[in-house]
Biopython code that builds the backbone (N, CA, C, O; Angstrom):
import numpy as np
from Bio.PDB.StructureBuilder import StructureBuilder

atoms = [
    (1, "MET", "N", (94.725, 78.287, 93.133)),
    (1, "MET", "CA", (94.661, 78.561, 94.501)),
    (1, "MET", "C", (93.347, 79.611, 94.882)),
    (1, "MET", "O", (92.699, 80.203, 94.019)),
    (2, "ALA", "N", (93.165, 79.684, 95.963)),
    (2, "ALA", "CA", (92.101, 80.598, 96.618)),
    (2, "ALA", "C", (92.522, 80.408, 98.027)),
    (2, "ALA", "O", (92.710, 79.309, 98.551)),
    (3, "ILE", "N", (92.637, 81.395, 98.518)),
    (3, "ILE", "CA", (92.190, 82.258, 99.759)),
    (3, "ILE", "C", (90.741, 81.957, 100.337)),
    (3, "ILE", "O", (89.896, 82.200, 99.475)),
    (4, "LEU", "N", (90.366, 81.648, 101.148)),
    (4, "LEU", "CA", (88.788, 81.905, 101.716)),
    (4, "LEU", "C", (88.800, 82.973, 103.268)),
    (4, "LEU", "O", (89.444, 82.657, 104.269)),
    (5, "ALA", "N", (88.220, 83.838, 103.193)),
    (5, "ALA", "CA", (88.908, 84.570, 104.950)),
    (5, "ALA", "C", (86.816, 85.392, 105.532)),
    (5, "ALA", "O", (85.874, 85.944, 104.964)),
    (6, "ARG", "N", (87.056, 85.083, 106.447)),
    (6, "ARG", "CA", (85.644, 85.699, 107.100)),
    (6, "ARG", "C", (85.312, 86.960, 106.761)),
    (6, "ARG", "O", (84.194, 87.411, 106.513)),
    (7, "SER", "N", (87.016, 87.837, 106.772)),
    (7, "SER", "CA", (87.343, 89.357, 106.636)),
    (7, "SER", "C", (87.954, 89.816, 105.288)),
    (7, "SER", "O", (88.613, 89.105, 104.530)),
    (8, "ALA", "N", (87.693, 90.861, 105.147)),
    (8, "ALA", "CA", (88.319, 91.451, 103.548)),
    (8, "ALA", "C", (89.908, 91.089, 103.030)),
    (8, "ALA", "O", (90.923, 91.491, 103.599)),
    (9, "LEU", "N", (89.886, 90.587, 102.316)),
    (9, "LEU", "CA", (91.147, 90.722, 101.776)),
    (9, "LEU", "C", (91.682, 91.660, 101.478)),
    (9, "LEU", "O", (90.937, 92.447, 100.895)),
    (10, "SER", "N", (92.936, 92.074, 101.630)),
    (10, "SER", "CA", (93.844, 93.292, 100.875)),
    (10, "SER", "C", (95.325, 92.912, 100.532)),
    (10, "SER", "O", (95.873, 91.853, 100.835)),
    (11, "GLU", "N", (95.917, 94.041, 99.794)),
    (11, "GLU", "CA", (97.268, 93.442, 99.353)),
    (11, "GLU", "C", (97.447, 92.336, 98.412)),
    (11, "GLU", "O", (98.573, 91.872, 98.234)),
    (12, "VAL", "N", (95.984, 91.679, 97.529)),
    (12, "VAL", "CA", (96.378, 90.742, 97.002)),
    (12, "VAL", "C", (97.423, 90.340, 95.725)),
    (12, "VAL", "O", (97.407, 91.068, 94.732)),
    (13, "THR", "N", (98.085, 89.486, 95.756)),
    (13, "THR", "CA", (98.747, 89.020, 94.934)),
    (13, "THR", "C", (99.035, 87.799, 93.906)),
    (13, "THR", "O", (98.300, 86.896, 94.304)),
    (14, "HIS", "N", (99.626, 87.424, 92.979)),
    (14, "HIS", "CA", (99.074, 86.008, 92.086)),
    (14, "HIS", "C", (100.750, 86.161, 91.670)),
    (14, "HIS", "O", (101.289, 87.167, 91.210)),
    (15, "GLY", "N", (101.392, 84.823, 91.984)),
    (15, "GLY", "CA", (102.969, 84.555, 91.030)),
    (15, "GLY", "C", (104.012, 84.772, 92.569)),
    (15, "GLY", "O", (103.667, 85.132, 93.694)),
    (16, "ILE", "N", (105.062, 84.472, 92.151)),
    (16, "ILE", "CA", (106.295, 85.211, 92.330)),
    (16, "ILE", "C", (106.849, 86.088, 91.553)),
    (16, "ILE", "O", (107.176, 86.067, 90.366)),
    (17, "PRO", "N", (106.931, 87.099, 92.630)),
    (17, "PRO", "CA", (107.444, 88.276, 92.533)),
    (17, "PRO", "C", (108.445, 88.353, 91.430)),
    (17, "PRO", "O", (109.476, 87.932, 91.955)),
    (18, "ARG", "N", (108.739, 88.690, 90.056)),
    (18, "ARG", "CA", (110.520, 88.468, 89.368)),
    (18, "ARG", "C", (110.637, 87.559, 89.665)),
    (18, "ARG", "O", (111.462, 87.370, 90.558)),
    (19, "PHE", "N", (110.117, 86.760, 89.278)),
    (19, "PHE", "CA", (109.674, 85.120, 88.425)),
    (19, "PHE", "C", (108.930, 85.094, 87.729)),
    (19, "PHE", "O", (107.756, 85.317, 88.025)),
    (20, "PRO", "N", (109.452, 84.729, 86.188)),
    (20, "PRO", "CA", (108.426, 84.644, 85.428)),
    (20, "PRO", "C", (107.399, 82.845, 85.582)),
    (20, "PRO", "O", (107.790, 81.861, 84.954)),
    (21, "ASP", "N", (106.277, 82.802, 86.404)),
    (21, "ASP", "CA", (105.847, 81.393, 86.316)),
    (21, "ASP", "C", (104.487, 81.959, 85.973)),
    (21, "ASP", "O", (104.226, 83.108, 85.617)),
    (22, "ASP", "N", (103.667, 80.930, 86.149)),
    (22, "ASP", "CA", (102.244, 80.773, 85.825)),
    (22, "ASP", "C", (101.928, 81.423, 87.584)),
    (22, "ASP", "O", (102.426, 80.830, 88.541)),
    (23, "PRO", "N", (101.169, 82.516, 87.751)),
    (23, "PRO", "CA", (100.232, 83.230, 88.587)),
    (23, "PRO", "C", (99.468, 81.750, 89.225)),
    (23, "PRO", "O", (99.808, 81.316, 90.325)),
    (24, "LYS", "N", (98.684, 81.243, 88.601)),
    (24, "LYS", "CA", (98.030, 80.535, 89.269)),
    (24, "LYS", "C", (98.849, 79.070, 90.197)),
    (24, "LYS", "O", (98.491, 77.899, 90.320)),
    (25, "ARG", "N", (99.438, 79.440, 90.451)),
    (25, "ARG", "CA", (100.936, 78.721, 91.145)),
    (25, "ARG", "C", (100.679, 79.152, 92.716)),
    (25, "ARG", "O", (100.231, 78.326, 93.512)),
    (26, "VAL", "N", (100.979, 80.441, 93.089)),
    (26, "VAL", "CA", (100.839, 81.440, 94.123)),
    (26, "VAL", "C", (99.859, 82.208, 94.162)),
    (26, "VAL", "O", (99.478, 82.671, 93.087)),
    (27, "ILE", "N", (98.885, 82.718, 95.873)),
    (27, "ILE", "CA", (97.907, 84.023, 95.632)),
    (27, "ILE", "C", (99.039, 84.011, 97.209)),
    (27, "ILE", "O", (99.622, 83.226, 97.956)),
    (28, "ALA", "N", (98.757, 85.727, 96.956)),
    (28, "ALA", "CA", (98.816, 85.996, 98.741)),
    (28, "ALA", "C", (97.451, 86.529, 99.114)),
    (28, "ALA", "O", (96.412, 86.370, 98.473)),
    (29, "ALA", "N", (97.596, 87.120, 100.133)),
    (29, "ALA", "CA", (96.340, 88.332, 100.270)),
    (29, "ALA", "C", (96.192, 88.370, 102.175)),
    (29, "ALA", "O", (96.095, 87.443, 102.979)),
    (30, "THR", "N", (96.226, 89.575, 102.330)),
    (30, "THR", "CA", (96.618, 89.727, 103.776)),
    (30, "THR", "C", (94.633, 89.662, 104.720)),
    (30, "THR", "O", (93.651, 90.038, 104.079)),
    (31, "VAL", "N", (94.539, 89.280, 105.790)),
    (31, "VAL", "CA", (93.270, 89.396, 106.674)),
    (31, "VAL", "C", (93.432, 89.832, 107.668)),
    (31, "VAL", "O", (93.412, 88.980, 108.557)),
    (32, "ASN", "N", (93.582, 90.722, 107.960)),
    (32, "ASN", "CA", (93.652, 92.133, 108.920)),
    (32, "ASN", "C", (95.218, 91.944, 109.063)),
    (32, "ASN", "O", (95.887, 92.435, 108.153)),
    (33, "ASP", "N", (96.146, 91.050, 110.476)),
    (33, "ASP", "CA", (97.205, 91.713, 110.047)),
    (33, "ASP", "C", (98.112, 89.846, 109.938)),
    (33, "ASP", "O", (99.204, 89.467, 110.361)),
    (34, "LEU", "N", (97.356, 89.349, 109.420)),
    (34, "LEU", "CA", (98.185, 88.040, 109.000)),
    (34, "LEU", "C", (98.235, 87.856, 107.226)),
    (34, "LEU", "O", (97.327, 87.933, 106.399)),
    (35, "ARG", "N", (99.776, 87.571, 107.063)),
    (35, "ARG", "CA", (100.012, 87.739, 106.098)),
    (35, "ARG", "C", (99.588, 86.372, 105.475)),
    (35, "ARG", "O", (99.926, 85.542, 106.319)),
    (36, "VAL", "N", (98.720, 85.385, 103.870)),
    (36, "VAL", "CA", (98.437, 84.409, 104.044)),
    (36, "VAL", "C", (98.984, 84.187, 102.413)),
    (36, "VAL", "O", (98.827, 84.839, 101.381)),
    (37, "VAL", "N", (99.618, 83.073, 102.710)),
    (37, "VAL", "CA", (100.532, 82.773, 100.901)),
    (37, "VAL", "C", (100.161, 81.206, 100.747)),
    (37, "VAL", "O", (100.920, 80.416, 101.308)),
    (38, "CYS", "N", (99.021, 80.678, 100.009)),
    (38, "CYS", "CA", (98.947, 79.154, 99.306)),
    (38, "CYS", "C", (99.445, 79.246, 97.959)),
    (38, "CYS", "O", (99.224, 80.040, 97.045)),
    (39, "ILE", "N", (100.066, 78.378, 98.056)),
    (39, "ILE", "CA", (101.185, 77.966, 97.322)),
    (39, "ILE", "C", (101.299, 76.772, 96.628)),
    (39, "ILE", "O", (101.744, 76.049, 97.519)),
    (40, "TYR", "N", (101.172, 75.870, 95.359)),
    (40, "TYR", "CA", (100.893, 74.596, 94.541)),
    (40, "TYR", "C", (102.515, 74.669, 93.862)),
    (40, "TYR", "O", (103.152, 75.318, 93.033)),
    (41, "ALA", "N", (102.655, 73.753, 94.640)),
    (41, "ALA", "CA", (104.511, 74.131, 94.185)),
    (41, "ALA", "C", (104.979, 72.860, 92.957)),
    (41, "ALA", "O", (104.792, 71.683, 93.266)),
    (42, "PRO", "N", (105.390, 73.095, 92.023)),
    (42, "PRO", "CA", (105.621, 72.442, 90.256)),
    (42, "PRO", "C", (106.060, 70.829, 91.568)),
    (42, "PRO", "O", (106.419, 70.630, 92.728)),
    (43, "ASN", "N", (105.661, 70.025, 90.204)),
    (43, "ASN", "CA", (106.768, 68.538, 90.622)),
    (43, "ASN", "C", (107.287, 68.230, 89.646)),
    (43, "ASN", "O", (106.877, 68.088, 88.495)),
    (44, "GLY", "N", (108.510, 68.087, 90.246)),
    (44, "GLY", "CA", (110.052, 67.844, 89.991)),
    (44, "GLY", "C", (110.424, 66.982, 89.318)),
    (44, "GLY", "O", (111.522, 67.136, 88.783)),
    (45, "GLN", "N", (109.439, 65.357, 88.999)),
    (45, "GLN", "CA", (109.683, 64.227, 88.148)),
    (45, "GLN", "C", (111.017, 63.969, 88.635)),
    (45, "GLN", "O", (111.539, 64.180, 89.729)),
    (46, "ALA", "N", (111.469, 63.431, 87.494)),
    (46, "ALA", "CA", (113.103, 62.792, 87.935)),
    (46, "ALA", "C", (114.021, 63.767, 88.236)),
    (46, "ALA", "O", (113.997, 64.928, 87.828)),
    (47, "LEU", "N", (115.367, 62.928, 89.442)),
    (47, "LEU", "CA", (116.213, 63.858, 89.368)),
    (47, "LEU", "C", (117.237, 64.218, 88.360)),
    (47, "LEU", "O", (118.078, 63.409, 87.968)),
    (48, "GLY", "N", (117.143, 65.658, 87.870)),
    (48, "GLY", "CA", (118.225, 65.976, 86.978)),
    (48, "GLY", "C", (117.204, 66.253, 85.042)),
    (48, "GLY", "O", (117.563, 66.946, 84.089)),
    (49, "SER", "N", (116.161, 65.516, 85.174)),
    (49, "SER", "CA", (115.090, 66.362, 84.145)),
    (49, "SER", "C", (114.429, 68.295, 84.469)),
    (49, "SER", "O", (114.412, 68.880, 85.552)),
    (50, "GLU", "N", (113.994, 68.808, 83.158)),
    (50, "GLU", "CA", (114.009, 69.493, 83.296)),
    (50, "GLU", "C", (113.028, 70.446, 84.506)),
    (50, "GLU", "O", (113.153, 71.543, 85.050)),
    (51, "LYS", "N", (112.269, 69.598, 84.534)),
    (51, "LYS", "CA", (111.352, 69.808, 85.595)),
    (51, "LYS", "C", (111.910, 70.087, 87.155)),
    (51, "LYS", "O", (111.514, 70.817, 88.063)),
    (52, "TYR", "N", (112.946, 69.211, 87.026)),
    (52, "TYR", "CA", (113.421, 68.998, 88.526)),
    (52, "TYR", "C", (114.385, 70.361, 89.057)),
    (52, "TYR", "O", (114.730, 70.799, 90.155)),
    (53, "VAL", "N", (114.620, 70.791, 87.478)),
    (53, "VAL", "CA", (115.949, 72.053, 87.720)),
    (53, "VAL", "C", (114.910, 73.001, 87.876)),
    (53, "VAL", "O", (114.973, 73.876, 88.738)),
    (54, "TYR", "N", (114.038, 72.892, 87.162)),
    (54, "TYR", "CA", (112.773, 73.995, 86.796)),
    (54, "TYR", "C", (112.148, 74.336, 88.865)),
    (54, "TYR", "O", (112.175, 75.431, 89.427)),
    (55, "LYS", "N", (111.848, 73.480, 89.261)),
    (55, "LYS", "CA", (111.312, 73.066, 90.791)),
    (55, "LYS", "C", (112.139, 73.855, 91.668)),
    (55, "LYS", "O", (111.712, 74.701, 92.454)),
    (56, "LEU", "N", (113.938, 73.381, 91.409)),
    (56, "LEU", "CA", (114.708, 73.540, 92.762)),
    (56, "LEU", "C", (114.988, 75.435, 92.255)),
    (56, "LEU", "O", (115.715, 76.179, 92.913)),
    (57, "ARG", "N", (114.197, 75.895, 90.939)),
    (57, "ARG", "CA", (114.205, 77.278, 91.107)),
    (57, "ARG", "C", (113.559, 78.261, 91.463)),
    (57, "ARG", "O", (113.728, 79.449, 91.738)),
    (58, "TRP", "N", (112.618, 77.364, 91.387)),
    (58, "TRP", "CA", (110.844, 78.314, 91.504)),
    (58, "TRP", "C", (111.207, 77.682, 93.396)),
    (58, "TRP", "O", (110.864, 78.745, 93.914)),
    (59, "TYR", "N", (111.618, 76.785, 94.634)),
    (59, "TYR", "CA", (111.632, 76.941, 95.302)),
    (59, "TYR", "C", (112.848, 77.958, 96.096)),
    (59, "TYR", "O", (112.726, 78.176, 97.302)),
    (60, "GLU", "N", (113.887, 78.485, 95.397)),
    (60, "GLU", "CA", (114.557, 79.092, 95.214)),
    (60, "GLU", "C", (114.258, 80.776, 95.570)),
    (60, "GLU", "O", (114.653, 81.494, 96.488)),
    (61, "GLU", "N", (113.586, 80.967, 94.677)),
    (61, "GLU", "CA", (112.610, 82.444, 94.785)),
    (61, "GLU", "C", (111.817, 82.053, 95.491)),
    (61, "GLU", "O", (112.018, 82.818, 96.435)),
    (62, "LEU", "N", (110.926, 81.348, 95.841)),
    (62, "LEU", "CA", (109.437, 81.419, 96.623)),
    (62, "LEU", "C", (110.767, 81.743, 98.051)),
    (62, "LEU", "O", (110.830, 82.970, 98.135)),
    (63, "ALA", "N", (111.499, 81.269, 98.828)),
    (63, "ALA", "CA", (112.818, 81.221, 99.713)),
    (63, "ALA", "C", (112.632, 82.754, 100.014)),
    (63, "ALA", "O", (112.019, 83.317, 100.921)),
    (64, "ARG", "N", (113.641, 83.432, 98.551)),
    (64, "ARG", "CA", (113.943, 85.263, 98.558)),
    (64, "ARG", "C", (112.251, 85.383, 99.049)),
    (64, "ARG", "O", (112.043, 85.273, 100.257)),
    (65, "TRP", "N", (111.397, 85.542, 98.390)),
    (65, "TRP", "CA", (110.617, 86.069, 98.547)),
    (65, "TRP", "C", (109.590, 86.010, 99.938)),
    (65, "TRP", "O", (109.093, 86.988, 100.498)),
    (66, "MET", "N", (109.481, 85.030, 100.195)),
    (66, "MET", "CA", (109.079, 84.456, 101.649)),
    (66, "MET", "C", (110.109, 85.395, 103.141)),
    (66, "MET", "O", (109.680, 85.781, 104.229)),
    (67, "ARG", "N", (111.584, 85.490, 102.533)),
    (67, "ARG", "CA", (112.466, 86.611, 103.280)),
    (67, "ARG", "C", (112.238, 87.680, 103.345)),
    (67, "ARG", "O", (112.497, 88.111, 104.469)),
    (68, "GLU", "N", (111.825, 88.462, 102.629)),
    (68, "GLU", "CA", (111.101, 89.515, 101.842)),
    (68, "GLU", "C", (109.587, 89.876, 102.881)),
    (68, "GLU", "O", (109.240, 90.671, 103.754)),
    (69, "GLU", "N", (108.979, 88.604, 102.036)),
    (69, "GLU", "CA", (107.668, 88.748, 103.062)),
    (69, "GLU", "C", (107.423, 89.384, 105.093)),
    (69, "GLU", "O", (106.912, 90.180, 105.881)),
    (70, "LEU", "N", (108.277, 88.226, 104.873)),
    (70, "LEU", "CA", (108.476, 88.307, 106.396)),
    (70, "LEU", "C", (109.265, 89.316, 107.144)),
    (70, "LEU", "O", (109.293, 89.312, 108.375)),
    (71, "GLU", "N", (109.991, 90.296, 106.323)),
    (71, "GLU", "CA", (110.410, 91.498, 106.834)),
    (71, "GLU", "C", (108.762, 92.622, 106.918)),
    (71, "GLU", "O", (108.406, 93.401, 107.803)),
    (72, "GLN", "N", (108.196, 92.306, 105.813)),
    (72, "GLN", "CA", (107.505, 93.635, 105.930)),
    (72, "GLN", "C", (105.561, 92.831, 106.495)),
    (72, "GLN", "O", (104.469, 93.399, 106.503)),
    (73, "HIS", "N", (105.887, 91.568, 106.824)),
    (73, "HIS", "CA", (104.509, 91.334, 107.560)),
    (73, "HIS", "C", (104.962, 90.028, 108.836)),
    (73, "HIS", "O", (104.456, 88.912, 108.721)),
    (74, "PRO", "N", (105.706, 90.259, 109.723)),
    (74, "PRO", "CA", (106.081, 89.726, 111.031)),
    (74, "PRO", "C", (104.668, 88.002, 110.935)),
    (74, "PRO", "O", (105.210, 86.922, 111.170)),
    (75, "ARG", "N", (103.443, 87.963, 110.687)),
    (75, "ARG", "CA", (102.551, 87.339, 111.144)),
    (75, "ARG", "C", (102.533, 86.878, 109.678)),
    (75, "ARG", "O", (101.978, 87.564, 108.820)),
    (76, "LEU", "N", (103.331, 85.355, 109.301)),
    (76, "LEU", "CA", (103.079, 85.130, 107.790)),
    (76, "LEU", "C", (102.251, 83.513, 107.891)),
    (76, "LEU", "O", (102.450, 82.908, 108.945)),
    (77, "ALA", "N", (101.660, 83.061, 107.198)),
    (77, "ALA", "CA", (100.861, 81.693, 107.023)),
    (77, "ALA", "C", (101.094, 81.143, 105.505)),
    (77, "ALA", "O", (100.511, 81.549, 104.500)),
    (78, "VAL", "N", (102.160, 80.044, 105.584)),
    (78, "VAL", "CA", (102.399, 79.835, 104.435)),
    (78, "VAL", "C", (102.076, 78.080, 103.997)),
    (78, "VAL", "O", (102.559, 76.954, 104.111)),
    (79, "LEU", "N", (101.130, 78.678, 103.541)),
    (79, "LEU", "CA", (100.333, 76.597, 102.900)),
    (79, "LEU", "C", (99.972, 76.174, 101.516)),
    (79, "LEU", "O", (99.720, 76.957, 100.600)),
    (80, "GLY", "N", (99.968, 75.159, 101.454)),
    (80, "GLY", "CA", (99.503, 74.734, 100.758)),
    (80, "GLY", "C", (100.128, 73.307, 100.289)),
    (80, "GLY", "O", (100.462, 72.449, 101.106)),
    (81, "ASP", "N", (100.247, 73.154, 98.901)),
    (81, "ASP", "CA", (100.933, 71.455, 98.327)),
    (81, "ASP", "C", (102.303, 71.789, 97.649)),
    (81, "ASP", "O", (102.517, 72.230, 96.520)),
    (82, "PHE", "N", (102.991, 71.524, 98.445)),
    (82, "PHE", "CA", (104.656, 71.460, 98.541)),
    (82, "PHE", "C", (105.226, 70.850, 97.790)),
    (82, "PHE", "O", (106.338, 71.174, 97.372)),
    (83, "ASN", "N", (104.195, 69.162, 97.219)),
    (83, "ASN", "CA", (105.321, 68.582, 96.559)),
    (83, "ASN", "C", (106.279, 68.434, 96.781)),
    (83, "ASN", "O", (107.173, 68.765, 96.002)),
    (84, "VAL", "N", (106.509, 67.862, 97.967)),
    (84, "VAL", "CA", (107.814, 67.620, 98.366)),
    (84, "VAL", "C", (107.925, 65.959, 98.477)),
    (84, "VAL", "O", (106.831, 65.438, 98.694)),
    (85, "ALA", "N", (108.977, 65.088, 98.375)),
    (85, "ALA", "CA", (108.683, 63.651, 98.743)),
    (85, "ALA", "C", (110.067, 63.511, 98.727)),
    (85, "ALA", "O", (110.787, 64.189, 97.993)),
    (86, "GLY", "N", (110.596, 62.414, 99.727)),
    (86, "GLY", "CA", (111.456, 61.746, 100.238)),
    (86, "GLY", "C", (112.258, 61.341, 99.032)),
    (86, "GLY", "O", (111.832, 61.366, 97.877)),
    (87, "ARG", "N", (113.906, 60.826, 99.550)),
    (87, "ARG", "CA", (114.197, 59.475, 98.883)),
    (87, "ARG", "C", (113.767, 58.619, 98.908)),
    (87, "ARG", "O", (113.612, 58.161, 100.040)),
    (88, "PRO", "N", (113.142, 57.576, 97.451)),
    (88, "PRO", "CA", (113.339, 56.196, 97.034)),
    (88, "PRO", "C", (113.704, 55.709, 99.116)),
    (88, "PRO", "O", (114.351, 56.387, 99.914)),
    (89, "GLY", "N", (113.060, 54.489, 99.348)),
    (89, "GLY", "CA", (113.210, 53.477, 100.067)),
    (89, "GLY", "C", (113.492, 54.027, 101.111)),
    (89, "GLY", "O", (114.138, 53.468, 101.997)),
    (90, "ARG", "N", (113.092, 55.114, 101.173)),
    (90, "ARG", "CA", (113.430, 56.078, 102.777)),
    (90, "ARG", "C", (112.013, 56.669, 103.352)),
    (90, "ARG", "O", (111.424, 57.330, 102.497)),
    (91, "ALA", "N", (111.351, 56.580, 104.581)),
    (91, "ALA", "CA", (110.255, 56.877, 105.086)),
    (91, "ALA", "C", (110.214, 58.629, 105.393)),
    (91, "ALA", "O", (109.215, 59.144, 105.894)),
]
sb = StructureBuilder()
sb.init_structure("model")
sb.init_model(0)
sb.init_chain("A")
sb.init_seg("    ")
for serial, (resi, resn, name, xyz) in enumerate(atoms, 1):
    if name == "N":
        sb.init_residue(resn, " ", resi, " ")
    sb.init_atom(name, np.array(xyz, "f"), 0.0, 1.0, " ", f" {name:<3s}", serial, name[0])
structure = sb.get_structure()
């Protein structure tokens, strides 16, 4: 993950705070007065699999952290690859 900006980055963080995860999945930084969070969400694979359960926990922690970030940074942009798919047979 990377954040490219024309202005200097500040408050750069990696990973979701208080969640043991590979910090390469998330990077966040402030550019001027905009907080940018770039993510690469885990692939959940099959329903009920360990990876699927992990992905659900990961999203719960991401949502918790985003609520905290929004309180501190009213201008918040969340971007990236969310690895979200609909149910089979549905568009």
